[in-house]
N, C-alpha and C positions, 0 to 999 in steps of 0.2 A: 504493500500500500504506500502511495506517496506520503512523505513525512509532513507533519504539521505540528511544529513545536509551539510552546506558549509564546515565545518571542515572535514567531511568525504571525500568530493570531493577533498579537498586540499591534503589529504593523497594519492590520486591517482598519484600525481606527484613525490612522494618520490622515491620508487624503480623503476627506469625507465624500467628496464628489465621486470618488471611484467606488465607494461602497453603496451609495444611494441608488435607487432604481431610477431609470431614465424616465423623466416626465417631460415629454416633448410637446410643444405647441404646434398646431397644424399650420403649415405655411403654404401659400399658393405658389411659392417659387419652385423652380426646377433646380437640379443639381448644378453646381458651378460650371460643369462642362456642357450644360444644355441638354443632357440626356433625360428622356422621359420614358416611362414604361409603355410598351405596345399594348394593344387591346388584350384584355385578359382571356385566357383559355377557359376559365370557369370562375364564377363568383357565386358563393352559396352562403346565405344567412338564414339561420333558423331560430325560432323561439326556444329558449333554454328549457322551460318547464314541459312543453308539449312536443318539441321537435318539429313543429309546424314550420314549413318554409315560408319566409316572408320575401325572399328574393332568390332566384335561381336562374343563371344564364350560362350557356356554354356546356361543355361535356364535363360534368362533375364526377363521372364514374371512372375516368381514365387515371391509371396509376402512374406516379412519377417517384423519383427518389425524393425522400422528405428533406434531405439536406439538414440545415440547422434547426428546422422546426422540430426535429427529433429530440432536441435538447429539452423540450417540455417533458416528453416521456422519460428521458434520461434523468431529469431532476426528480421525478416521482420515484424512480428505481433507486436513485442514490440516497434519498432521504429514507425510504422504506428499508433499505439494506443497512442503514446506519453509517454509511460512508460520508454523506453530507450531513453536517451537524446543525447548522443554521444558516441564515442569509449571508454570513460573513466568514464562515469556517466550514471546511478547512481552507487555509491559504496555501496554495501550491505554487511552486516556482517552475518556470519553463524548464523542462527536462533537457539535459545535454544532448539527448538522442533526437530531439525534435528537429524537423527540417528548418533550414535557415530562414525561410520566409515566415516562420511562426514567431520570430524573435521580437516582433513589434511590442507584444504584451509579455512582459517578463514575469509577472505574478498575477494570479487570479484567485477569486473567491467565487462562491456560487452566484452571487449577484452580478459581478463583472463578467463571469463566464457567459451569462445570459445576455447582458446588455451590450457586451463587446463581441459576442459570438466567438468565443475562444475555442478553436478546434482542438488544440493540444490538451486543454482541460477536459474536453469530452473523452479524448483517448486515454488520459490518465484515469478518468472515472471508469470507463468501460474495461480497462486493463485490470483495475482493482476489483470491479464487479465480477469479472470472469465470463468466459463464453457461455457456460451452462446457465448461470443465473440470468444473464442478459436475454438469452433466447427464451428462457422460461417466462420472464416478465413480458416480452413481446407477445408470446402466445397467450398469456393470461389477459393481457390488455386487448387482445384481438386487433393488434395494431397493423393495419394495412394487410399485406399478404402474409404477414407473420413469419417472414423468412429473413432472419438476421444472421444467416450462417456464413456468408462470405463477403469480403470486401473487394476493392479493386485490385487488379493485377495478382489475383490469387492470394491476397492477404486475408487474414482471419476477419470474421464479422465484427469483432471488437475493435478493429482498426478503422474500418470505413464502410460497413454494410449500408449505412444511411446516406453516404455521399457517393453515388454511382455504383454501389454494390447491390446485393441481392434484395435489400429491403425496399419495398415500393408501397405507396399509399395514394389514394385518391382524395379529392377535396371532400367527397361525401364521407369517407372513412375518417378524415381529419376531424370533421364536425362531430361524428359519432364518438370518437375518443374524447374530444374536448368537452362534450356535454357530460360525459361520465365524470370527467375530472372536476368540472365546475360544480356539479351536483354532489361530488365526493362519493361516487358510486363505483370507483375502480376497486378491484379485489385486493386492496392493500390498506394499510392503516389510514384513518382519516387525517391524522397528524401529517403524514408524509404528503398527502394531497394538498393540505393547507399550506405546508412549507413550500412545496413546489410552486403553487399559485402566487405566493408572496414575492417571488424573485423574477417573475415574468415582467419584461419592460412595459412601461405604461405611456400613454399619450392621452390627450384630451382634445376633442373637436370643438369648433366654434360654438356649437349649440349645446355643449355640456356633456356629450357622451364620453365616459371614461373607457379608454381602450386598453386592454391587456393583450399584447400580441408579440409574436416571434416571427422573424423573417427567416428565409432559407434561400440559398443561392447555389446553384451547381450547373452542370451541363448534361446533355444526353451523352451516353457512352455507347461505343460499339461493342460487339461481342468480344473483341480483343482488348477491351478496357481502354480504348482511346477516346479522350474527351472531344466532343464536337463543339468547339467554342463558338461556332456560328449558330448553335441551337441552345442558348442558355435557358435555364429554368429558374423562375423566381416565385417564391411563396410569401404570403403573409397570412397567418392564422391566429385565432384567439377568440376573445369575447368582449362585448361592449355592454356597459351598464349605465342607466340613468334613472334616478329615483328607484322605483321597485321593479324595473324592467331590465331583463338581461337577455342578450342574444349571442349566439355563437356564429363565427364566420370563418370562411376559408376562401382565399383567392390564390389561384395559380396561373402563371403566364409562361408560355414557351415562346421565346423570341426566334427571329430568323436572321439575326446578325449578331456579331460580337458587341458587347458593351464594356466600356471602361469601368463603370460603376456596377457592383454586384446587383444583379437584376432584382433580387429580393428587396433591396433598399428602395429601388424605384417603384416596385409594386406597393410597398408600404406607403410611400409618399402619395402615390396615385389613389389608393383606397382611402387614406385618411382625408384627402381632399373631397372624395365622392361620398363619404359615409353619411354626412348630414342629409344629403339628397336621398340616398338609398333608405334612410331610416325616417324620412319625413312623415310617413303615415303611422309611425310607431310612438 
């Protein structure tokens, strides 16, 4: 298991901005490079309590790699298994074996893992969790196609099954999983579900909808595990609440050209701008 000493835990209290959940205001601006998300492949919004669809467009039954949206499920697993302690612990350092491109974020906590979407933290967690336990959780959660056995380039599922590997999920299945999580009906402890929900990044729309959501960005892969960067995949999934109403959502977009910005971030910006209109009758 990755080490987390008391001294490391104390470091978590130093830069408070790094520990807090991201509360982002909705902006009408595009990214600095002018990129915007293309038309979504699917947008699905359902009422939490009943599962009734309030918006559905596109093919919401097609499965794609979940990419970093899988961090929501991993958070539940980590808290239930006792590996993740609370929102700020364990504090893990970038492992020396991580690829050089992972070195931007040198230290992570459960909260920054989600808000900064730290891939190496996911891999440290899945390595600690182990192949058997991770596959058991995926099966218990009925998560997508329930196949977390293999990653890219023949690597184990604990390395990358959720980023171009064997694990696939549709927007419909994302919503089904998230409804169970928000209602605390997954087959794990209530505490682990509450703890996982507490670290999901937040935003707020102009009309007051509080959004809890996670992005995901990857590409389609060939059978020989070659990424097609001209076919990026972007996700934004989560739930929105205002007063006593809560809805669960998933949007996935498949592009037809490369993007400099991870497509999931563009999809997030796009949906946050549209959400007030989509929810106007609610």
